[in-house]
N, C-alpha and C positions, 0 to 999 in steps of 0.2 A: 504494500500500500504506500509506504514512504517513497519508494522508487517511482511509483506512478505520480505522486504529488510533485516530486522533483522534476519529472519530465514535463508536467503541465506548466510549471513555472517558466520554462524556457521555450515553450511552443510559440509564444507571442513576443519573442525577443526582437527588439529594434536596436539598431546601432546608433551611437551618439558620435563616435569618431571612426574614421576609416583612413587607410593610406591613399593618398592622392598621387598618381604618377606625375602629373604636371607640376605640382608643388614640391614633389619629392619629400613629403612629410606626412605624418598622421595629422589630420585636421578634423575639426568638427564638421558634421554633415547635417543636412536637413532632408527630410523625407518629402517627396512630392508624388501625389497620385498620378500615375502615368496612363493606366488603362483599366477600365472596368469591364469585365466579362461576366457572363451569366454564372459561372462557377468559381470565379476568383477575381481578385484585384491585384494589379501589379504596381509596385511603388518603386521609384527611382531615388537613389541617394545622391545628393549633390554636395560637392565641396563648398563650404561657406566662404573660402578664400578666393577661389577662381571660378566657381560655378560649374566645373566639370562633373560629369557623371562618374561616380566611383563604385557603383554597385546597384543591385536591384533586390527586391524582396517580393515574394508572392504570398498572398493570403487567400486560402481557399474559403469557400462559403462556410464549410464546417468549422474551420479554425476561427472565423469571425464570429459565428454564433456562440462558440465555446468561450471566447474572450468576453463577449457581451454578457453571457450568463455568469461568468466568474466575477466580472466587474459589478454586476447587479447584486451578487451575493455579498461582496465585500463592502458595499455601501451600508452605512449604519443609518437606521431610521431614527429621525429626531422627532420627538413628539411636538405637535403644534400647540402653541400657547393660545389660550382662550383670550379673546379681545374684550371680555366683559369687564 
């Protein structure tokens, strides 16, 4: 069970820094939605220094649904205060 939990933690991993060939250094990246398909979405990682594409990430419809379910479970419900 613990192994399954560890694996789920990394299924939705996104990069914050990647190596850029043009800059010849590891630089911060931003993620840009590149393409939406019926069964997946493709994201492009862009170097924040020069704007070059340094990688891509695909998210399948199943992975997206799982991430949304986990995010919903992790939100804490806050009781509403009465305005009386």
